[in-house]
C-alpha positions in Angstrom: 65.4 7.3 -42.5 64.3 7.0 -38.9 63.6 10.8 -38.7 61.9 10.7 -42.1 59.6 7.8 -40.9 58.7 9.8 -37.7 57.9 12.8 -39.7 55.6 11.0 -42.1 53.8 9.1 -39.3 53.2 12.3 -37.2 50.0 14.4 -37.5 50.5 17.5 -39.7 48.7 20.8 -39.5 46.3 21.3 -42.4 47.5 24.9 -42.9 51.2 24.9 -42.3 51.7 21.1 -43.1 54.0 20.9 -40.1 53.8 18.1 -37.6 51.5 18.6 -34.7 52.3 17.6 -31.2 49.6 18.1 -28.6 50.6 19.8 -25.4 50.0 17.5 -22.5 49.0 20.2 -20.1 46.7 21.7 -22.7 45.0 18.3 -23.3 44.4 17.9 -19.6 43.0 21.4 -19.2 40.7 20.9 -22.3 39.5 17.6 -20.8 38.5 19.2 -17.6 36.8 22.1 -19.3 34.7 19.8 -21.4 33.1 17.8 -18.7 29.5 17.7 -20.0 27.4 15.6 -17.8 27.1 12.8 -15.2 25.2 9.6 -15.3 24.2 7.0 -12.7 23.8 3.5 -14.0 22.4 0.6 -11.8 22.1 -2.9 -13.3 21.6 -6.4 -12.0 24.4 -8.8 -12.0 24.7 -10.6 -15.4 22.9 -7.8 -17.3 24.5 -5.7 -20.0 25.7 -2.1 -19.3 25.2 0.5 -21.8 27.4 3.7 -21.6 25.8 6.6 -23.6 28.7 8.9 -24.4 26.7 11.1 -26.8 26.4 14.9 -26.4 24.2 17.0 -28.5 26.8 19.4 -30.0 28.9 16.4 -31.2 26.5 16.2 -34.3 27.7 19.6 -35.5 31.4 18.7 -35.4 32.9 17.7 -38.7 35.3 14.7 -39.0 35.3 11.4 -37.4 35.2 10.9 -33.7 36.5 8.2 -31.4 35.0 7.5 -27.9 37.3 6.1 -25.3 35.8 4.4 -22.1 38.1 4.6 -19.1 37.8 3.4 -15.6 38.9 5.5 -12.6 40.0 4.2 -9.2 42.4 5.4 -6.5 45.5 4.5 -8.5 44.6 6.3 -11.8 42.6 6.0 -15.0 42.7 2.8 -17.2 41.5 2.6 -20.7 38.7 0.0 -21.0 37.2 0.2 -24.5 37.3 2.3 -27.7 34.5 2.7 -30.2 33.5 4.7 -33.2 30.0 5.1 -31.9 28.9 7.0 -28.7 27.2 3.9 -27.3 29.5 1.5 -25.6 28.2 -1.8 -24.3 29.8 -4.2 -21.8 28.1 -7.7 -21.7 27.2 -9.5 -18.5 28.2 -7.1 -15.8 29.9 -8.5 -12.6 30.2 -7.0 -9.2 33.7 -5.9 -10.1 32.3 -3.5 -12.7 30.9 -1.3 -10.1 32.9 2.0 -9.9 33.5 5.3 -11.7 34.0 5.7 -15.5 34.7 8.3 -18.0 33.9 8.4 -21.6 35.8 10.9 -23.8 35.0 11.9 -27.3 38.1 12.7 -29.4 38.8 13.7 -33.0 40.7 10.9 -34.8 42.8 13.5 -36.6 44.2 15.4 -33.7 43.0 13.1 -30.7 42.1 16.2 -28.8 39.3 15.6 -26.3 36.1 17.4 -27.3 33.6 16.2 -24.7 33.6 14.0 -21.5 30.8 12.1 -19.7 31.3 10.6 -16.3 29.5 7.5 -15.1 28.9 5.9 -11.7 28.0 2.3 -12.1 26.4 0.2 -9.3 25.9 -3.7 -10.0 23.5 -5.2 -7.6 22.4 -8.7 -6.9 19.7 -10.0 -9.3 16.1 -10.4 -8.0 15.3 -13.7 -6.5 13.0 -15.9 -8.6 9.5 -16.4 -7.3 8.9 -19.7 -5.5 5.7 -21.7 -5.8 4.8 -20.7 -2.3 5.2 -17.0 -3.0 2.1 -15.0 -3.4 1.1 -14.5 -7.0 -1.4 -11.7 -8.0 -4.8 -13.2 -8.7 -6.3 -12.8 -12.2 -9.0 -10.2 -12.8 -11.8 -12.7 -12.8 -10.7 -14.3 -9.5 -10.4 -10.8 -8.0 -14.0 -10.0 -9.0 -15.2 -13.3 -7.4 -13.3 -12.5 -4.2 -14.8 -9.1 -4.1 -18.4 -10.6 -4.6 -17.8 -13.1 -1.9 -16.5 -10.4 0.5 -19.5 -8.2 -0.3 -21.9 -11.1 0.4 -20.2 -11.8 3.6 -20.5 -8.2 4.7 -24.2 -8.1 3.7 -24.9 -11.4 5.7 -23.1 -9.8 8.8 -25.2 -6.7 8.5 -28.4 -8.6 8.1 -27.6 -10.7 11.1 -26.8 -7.7 13.2 -30.0 -6.0 12.3 -32.0 -9.1 13.1 -30.4 -9.5 16.4 -31.1 -5.9 17.3 -34.7 -6.3 16.2 -35.1 -9.4 18.3 -33.4 -7.6 21.3 -35.7 -4.6 20.9 -38.8 -6.9 20.8 -37.7 -8.6 24.0 -37.2 -5.3 25.7 -40.6 -4.1 24.6 -42.2 -7.2 26.0 -40.4 -6.9 29.3 -41.5 -3.4 29.6 -45.1 -4.2 28.8 -45.1 -7.0 31.5 -43.5 -4.7 34.0 -46.2 -2.0 33.3 -49.1 -4.5 33.6 -47.8 -6.0 36.8 -47.6 -2.4 38.2 -51.0 -1.8 37.1 -52.4 -4.9 38.8 -50.6 -4.0 42.0 -52.2 -0.5 42.0 -55.6 -2.1 41.4 -55.3 -4.4 44.3 -54.2 -1.7 46.6 -57.3 0.3 45.6 -59.8 -2.6 46.2 -58.4 -3.3 49.7 -59.8 0.0 51.3 -63.3 -0.7 49.6 -63.7 -4.1 51.3 -62.7 -2.7 54.7 -65.3 0.0 54.2 -67.9 -2.6 53.4 -67.1 -4.6 56.6 -67.2 -1.4 58.6 -70.6 -0.5 57.1 -71.9 -4.0 57.9 -70.7 -3.7 61.5 -72.4 -0.4 61.9 -75.6 -1.9 60.8 -75.3 -4.7 63.2 -74.7 -2.2 66.0 -77.8 -0.2 65.1 -80.1 -3.2 65.3 -80.4 -3.7 69.1 -81.1 0.0 69.5 -84.0 -0.4 67.2 -85.4 -3.3 69.2 -85.2 -1.3 72.5 -87.1 1.5 70.9 -89.7 -0.9 69.8 -90.0 -2.3 73.4 -90.4 1.0 74.9 -93.1 1.9 72.5 -95.1 -1.1 73.4 -94.9 -0.2 77.1 
């Protein structure tokens, strides 16, 4: 009875109707050959993790499939979850979920591995909530008003600079004109001084010539 029960519970070959016993080494070799892809997953602590074990060619395989998710570490490989669908979810991930995983697709009839997808999961700390003091982006209208204010301030600064330059230029022109006029007056005064000296000299010459004229008149009378 015992042997009969074992025979009836074992998988049988569809052609020979004999019990099937998978070779362990063959299964291991097949599992290595059918390594299909690698995926990196990063989630925040407390979020759900989704393992996508699907491979394109699995749709063309007849029969039902089973997907086995296992975790790998230094000690070995440990089954974690089994599903009839290629998407396997783990809710509310904790830091301990970080590590390496493998998801193997197997046929339910023979339990031979068909495909394998490896995952590297990294669970990070959740982002800190924004405090009231933290900077919040301004709405579009406020940004427009700020832009207008900045533009007005720039125009005001430019106008003030231009006016200052104009005033400075006017002052410099006035100073130059005053200096030029002063130089002109000095030149005119220098030119006048010789003329006055000449007039004095002429008058002195006239005075000197007058006695001679008187002497000539006296001699004539004699």
